[in-house]
C-alpha positions as CSV (number, residue, x, y, z in Angstrom):
1,M,172.7,109.2,192.1
2,S,174.3,108.5,195.2
3,S,171.9,107.9,198.1
4,K,174.6,108.6,200.7
5,P,174.2,111.8,202.8
6,V,176.3,114.8,201.7
7,R,179.1,115.3,203.9
8,V,179.5,118.8,205.0
9,A,181.6,121.2,207.3
10,S,180.1,124.0,209.0
11,L,182.0,127.2,208.6
12,G,181.6,130.1,211.2
13,M,180.3,129.5,214.5
14,G,177.4,131.6,215.8
15,W,174.1,131.0,217.0
16,W,172.7,130.7,213.4
17,S,175.2,127.8,212.9
18,D,173.6,125.8,215.6
19,V,170.2,126.5,214.1
20,L,171.2,125.1,210.6
21,A,173.1,122.2,212.5
22,D,169.8,121.4,214.4
23,A,167.9,121.2,211.3
24,I,170.9,119.0,209.6
25,K,170.1,116.6,212.4
26,K,166.6,116.1,211.5
27,T,167.5,115.1,207.9
28,N,169.0,112.2,206.7
29,K,170.6,114.0,203.3
30,L,173.4,115.9,205.1
31,D,176.0,114.8,207.5
32,I,178.1,117.4,209.4
33,V,181.7,115.8,209.7
34,S,183.7,119.0,210.3
35,C,183.7,122.5,211.5
36,Y,185.8,125.6,211.6
37,S,185.8,128.9,213.4
38,R,188.8,131.2,214.3
39,S,187.9,130.8,217.9
40,E,189.3,127.4,219.0
41,E,186.8,127.4,222.1
42,K,183.9,127.8,219.6
43,R,185.0,125.1,217.1
44,E,185.8,122.7,219.7
45,K,182.3,123.2,221.5
46,F,180.5,122.9,218.2
47,A,182.5,119.9,217.3
48,E,181.3,118.3,220.8
49,K,177.8,119.2,220.4
50,Y,177.4,118.0,216.9
51,N,179.8,114.9,217.0
52,C,182.3,116.0,214.2
53,S,185.9,117.0,214.0
54,A,187.1,120.5,214.6
55,A,189.6,121.5,211.8
56,S,192.5,123.5,212.6
57,S,192.0,125.8,209.7
58,Y,189.7,126.3,206.8
59,E,192.3,125.3,204.4
60,E,192.3,121.9,206.2
61,I,188.5,121.6,205.4
62,L,189.0,122.7,201.7
63,Q,191.9,120.3,201.2
64,D,189.9,117.2,202.4
65,D,188.3,115.6,199.5
66,S,185.8,113.5,201.4
67,I,183.9,116.9,202.3
68,E,181.5,117.6,199.7
69,A,179.9,121.1,201.0
70,I,180.3,124.0,203.2
71,I,177.5,125.4,205.5
72,N,178.8,129.0,205.4
73,T,177.6,131.3,208.1
74,T,180.5,133.7,208.2
75,P,180.0,137.4,208.4
76,N,178.8,139.0,205.3
77,H,181.8,140.9,204.3
78,V,184.0,137.8,204.1
79,H,181.3,135.7,201.9
80,L,183.1,136.3,198.8
81,E,186.5,135.2,200.2
82,T,185.2,132.0,201.9
83,T,182.8,130.9,199.0
84,E,185.2,131.6,196.3
85,K,187.8,129.4,198.2
86,A,185.1,126.7,198.5
87,A,183.9,126.8,194.9
88,I,187.8,126.7,193.7
89,S,188.3,123.6,195.9
90,K,185.1,122.0,194.1
91,K,182.9,122.3,197.4
92,H,179.2,123.3,197.0
93,V,178.0,126.1,199.4
94,F,174.9,126.7,201.5
95,L,175.3,130.4,202.3
96,D,173.2,132.3,204.8
97,K,171.5,135.2,203.3
98,P,172.4,137.9,202.3
99,I,174.6,136.7,199.7
100,A,176.9,139.5,200.3
101,H,177.0,143.1,201.8
102,N,177.5,144.8,198.6
103,I,176.2,144.0,194.8
104,K,179.8,143.8,193.3
105,D,180.8,140.8,196.0
106,G,177.1,139.2,195.2
107,K,177.7,139.1,191.4
108,K,181.1,137.7,191.7
109,I,179.9,135.0,194.2
110,A,177.2,134.0,191.6
111,E,179.4,134.0,188.6
112,I,182.4,132.1,190.3
113,C,180.0,129.3,191.6
114,T,178.5,129.1,188.1
115,R,182.0,129.0,186.3
116,E,183.1,126.2,189.0
117,N,179.6,124.3,188.5
118,I,179.0,124.4,192.2
119,V,175.7,124.5,193.7
120,L,175.1,127.7,195.6
121,S,172.0,127.9,197.8
122,I,171.2,130.9,199.6
123,G,169.3,130.8,203.1
124,Y,165.8,132.2,202.4
125,Q,163.7,130.0,204.3
126,R,160.7,132.3,204.6
127,R,159.3,131.9,201.2
128,R,158.9,128.2,201.9
129,E,156.3,128.8,204.8
130,N,153.3,126.9,203.7
131,Q,151.1,130.0,204.1
132,F,153.1,131.7,201.3
133,R,153.0,128.4,199.2
134,W,149.3,128.2,199.4
135,I,149.0,132.0,198.3
136,K,151.5,131.5,195.4
137,K,149.4,128.5,194.2
138,E,146.3,130.4,194.3
139,I,147.7,133.3,192.5
140,E,149.1,131.0,189.8
141,K,145.5,129.4,189.4
142,G,144.1,133.2,188.7
143,N,142.1,133.2,191.9
144,F,143.5,136.5,193.1
145,G,143.1,138.2,189.7
146,K,145.1,141.3,188.9
147,M,147.8,141.7,191.6
148,V,147.4,145.4,193.0
149,Q,149.0,145.9,196.4
150,A,150.6,144.3,199.5
151,E,151.6,145.2,202.9
152,C,153.9,143.3,205.3
153,N,155.7,143.9,208.7
154,I,158.7,141.9,210.1
155,S,159.8,142.9,213.5
156,R,161.7,141.7,216.6
157,D,162.5,143.2,220.0
158,R,166.3,143.5,220.1
159,E,166.7,145.7,223.1
160,G,168.8,144.2,225.8
161,Q,170.1,141.7,223.1
162,F,172.1,144.2,221.2
163,E,175.8,143.6,221.0
164,L,177.7,146.8,220.4
165,G,180.5,146.5,217.8
166,H,179.2,143.1,216.4
167,W,179.2,142.9,212.7
168,R,175.5,142.3,212.5
169,Y,174.9,145.9,213.8
170,E,177.6,147.6,212.0
171,S,177.1,149.3,208.5
172,E,180.1,147.6,207.0
173,G,178.7,144.4,207.3
174,M,175.1,145.1,207.4
175,P,174.4,148.2,205.4
176,G,170.9,149.3,206.2
177,G,170.7,147.7,209.6
178,V,167.4,146.0,210.2
179,M,166.5,146.6,206.6
180,L,169.0,144.4,205.4
181,Q,169.2,142.1,208.5
182,I,165.6,140.8,208.4
183,G,163.6,143.0,206.0
184,I,165.4,141.1,203.1
185,H,163.4,138.0,204.0
186,Y,160.0,139.7,203.3
187,V,161.6,141.5,200.0
188,D,162.2,137.9,198.9
189,V,158.6,136.8,199.9
190,L,156.9,139.9,198.1
191,E,158.9,139.2,195.0
192,F,158.1,135.5,195.1
193,L,154.2,136.4,195.3
194,M,154.1,139.9,193.8
195,G,156.8,139.8,191.2
196,P,160.1,141.7,190.6
197,V,160.7,145.1,192.2
198,K,161.2,147.9,190.1
199,S,162.1,150.9,192.2
200,V,162.3,151.6,196.0
201,S,161.5,154.6,198.3
202,A,162.6,154.3,201.9
203,K,162.8,156.1,205.2
204,T,164.9,154.7,208.3
205,A,165.3,155.8,211.9
206,Q,167.4,154.9,214.8
207,L,165.0,155.1,218.0
208,V,165.9,152.5,220.4
209,L,169.1,150.6,219.8
210,P,172.5,152.1,220.3
211,G,175.1,152.0,217.5
212,E,175.1,153.4,213.8
213,N,172.5,151.4,212.2
214,P,168.7,152.1,211.7
215,D,166.5,149.9,213.9
216,I,163.4,150.8,212.0
217,A,162.8,151.1,208.3
218,N,159.7,151.6,205.8
219,L,160.0,150.8,202.3
220,I,157.6,151.6,199.3
221,L,158.3,149.1,196.6
222,E,156.9,149.4,193.1
223,H,156.7,146.0,191.3
224,E,157.3,145.6,187.5
225,N,153.7,144.9,187.1
226,G,152.6,148.2,188.5
227,A,151.6,146.7,192.0
228,L,152.8,148.7,195.2
229,S,154.0,147.1,198.3
230,N,154.6,148.5,201.6
231,L,157.3,146.9,203.8
232,T,158.1,147.7,207.4
233,A,161.0,146.1,209.4
234,S,162.0,146.8,213.1
235,Y,164.1,145.8,215.8
236,A,162.4,148.5,218.0
237,S,159.1,146.7,218.6
238,A,157.8,145.4,221.8
239,S,157.6,141.6,220.5
240,E,158.4,139.4,217.7
241,Y,155.7,140.0,214.7
242,Y,155.1,138.9,211.2
243,L,152.2,140.0,209.2
244,M,151.6,139.6,205.3
245,N,148.6,140.9,203.4
246,I,148.3,140.2,199.8
247,Y,145.6,142.1,197.7
248,G,144.3,141.1,194.3
249,K,141.3,142.4,192.4
250,T,139.4,139.3,193.1
251,A,140.6,138.1,196.4
252,T,142.9,139.2,199.3
253,A,145.0,137.0,201.8
254,Y,145.6,138.1,205.2
255,F,148.3,136.5,207.2
256,N,149.8,137.3,210.7
257,H,151.5,134.6,212.8
258,F,149.0,135.0,215.8
259,D,145.9,134.5,213.7
260,G,147.1,132.4,210.9
261,L,145.8,132.7,207.3
262,R,142.5,134.2,206.0
263,I,141.3,134.6,202.5
264,L,138.6,137.2,201.5
265,S,137.0,136.8,197.9
266,R,135.4,139.6,196.2
267,G,131.6,139.7,197.0
268,E,132.2,138.1,200.4
269,E,131.5,139.9,203.6
270,S,134.2,138.3,205.9
271,P,137.1,136.4,205.4
272,S,137.3,132.6,206.2
273,H,140.4,130.8,207.7
274,V,142.7,128.8,205.5
275,N,144.1,125.7,207.4
276,F,147.8,125.0,206.8
277,T,150.3,122.9,208.5
278,K,153.5,124.7,209.8
279,N,156.5,123.4,208.2
280,D,160.3,123.2,209.0
281,T,161.5,125.5,206.4
282,I,165.1,125.2,207.2
283,V,165.1,121.5,207.0
284,E,163.4,121.8,203.7
285,E,165.9,124.4,202.3
286,L,168.8,122.1,203.4
287,D,167.1,119.1,202.0
288,E,166.9,120.9,198.9
289,F,170.4,121.8,198.8
290,A,171.5,118.2,199.2
291,N,169.3,117.0,196.4
292,C,170.6,119.7,194.1
293,I,174.2,118.4,194.7
294,R,173.0,114.7,194.1
295,E,171.0,115.6,191.1
296,N,173.1,118.3,189.6
297,S,170.2,120.7,189.7
298,K,169.4,124.4,190.8
299,P,168.1,125.5,193.9
300,E,164.9,127.7,194.2
301,V,167.2,130.6,195.3
302,D,170.5,130.7,193.7
303,G,173.2,133.4,193.6
304,F,171.8,135.4,190.9
305,R,168.2,135.4,192.6
306,A,169.9,136.4,196.0
307,V,171.7,139.5,194.1
308,E,168.2,140.6,192.8
309,S,166.7,140.7,196.3
310,L,169.9,142.5,197.8
311,A,169.8,145.1,195.0
312,V,166.2,145.9,196.4
313,I,167.6,146.4,199.8
314,M,170.6,148.3,198.6
315,A,168.1,150.6,196.7
316,G,166.3,151.3,200.0
317,V,169.4,151.9,201.5
318,M,170.4,154.5,198.9
319,S,166.9,156.1,198.9
320,A,166.9,156.7,202.5
321,K,170.3,158.3,202.2
322,E,169.5,160.5,199.2
323,N,165.8,161.1,200.1
324,R,164.8,160.0,196.4
325,T,163.0,156.8,194.6
326,V,165.9,154.7,193.4
327,K,165.3,152.2,190.7
328,V,166.8,148.6,191.3
329,Q,168.4,148.6,187.9
330,E,170.5,151.6,188.9
331,I,171.9,149.4,191.6
332,L,172.5,146.4,189.5
333,D,174.3,148.7,186.9
334,A,176.5,150.4,189.4
C-alpha cells in the first residue's frame, strides 16, 4: 500500500470547496494538485489560494493520469454527469451530500462507481461528531435498552444571506428546500443511531426567505424498529442551533451545541454531563476517503447508503406535497 498522499483535483468552486480544501491542508493523506470551475476567475483564485494548477477544462483533469481522485462540490443536478465521467476515467470521488437531487440519479451514481471499482464517499460529516459516536457505542452496549423515540432540530439563520436564483435555493437543484439542504444531515444521524426509517409524514412552510422553497420543515419518522423520531429543520430561525435527544427505555441522551451532552439513566433524578472532545469531522471523513483508496476498502457512507438517506427526504417532500404518510420503499421503488 502506498503511503504517498492521494493526488486530488477540486471540482466546483464555491464556499464549500474552500471548507474541504482547508480540511485537506490539515491532513497529510491528500494533496490538491488541480482545480476546475467554469468561472475562470474562481478557479484562478482557488489555485492561488491552495497552491495548485487551474485546469482549463474538466476533461483536462480527467485525462491527467497523475490525478487519482475528484473532490466534487458541483450543484446537485450535475452530480451524475460529473461523477460518471470521473468513474469512467478511473478516478475516485468524494461527493458532497446529497448524492443527487433525485433517486434515479443517485442509484445510477452508486451503481456506476461500483461497476468501475471506484471509491465513492459521500460527505455526511455530522454522524462523525464525537457526541454521536459516544451515544452509538452506548446503544450497542445495550445501555439504552429498547430504542423508543428521538427529537432533533437543525437550524440556521439565512435571512440576508439568501441568493435568489442560486441553485441551492431552487426546487430543481434542492427539492424540499431546507429539508434536503441541511435536514438530511440529521436524517443520517437518526438512522445511524435509531435504525432505518420506514415511513415519513412531513409539513413544510415558507415564512421568511424569498423564492419557491420551504425555509422550515417538520418530519415525523417511523423507524423499522417501531421507534418514532421528530426532525425539524429551519432557515428562518434567529440563530444557528443543533439539538439531538435520543430516548431509550433504559437511558436518554440530551445534546445541544450550547450545553453539550448529558445522560439520564432510568431511576436517576437528574442527568449527568458526558465529557467529549470536539473533533474535526471533515478532516476525518477526508482521511477515511484517502485510506479507502489506498486500502481498496469501503467508506462508512457509500453511494447506496446515501441513496437511502435521500429516499427519506424525498418521502418527506412527497408527504408534504400530497398530505399523506409516505413509505420510504415507495420512493426507492418508483
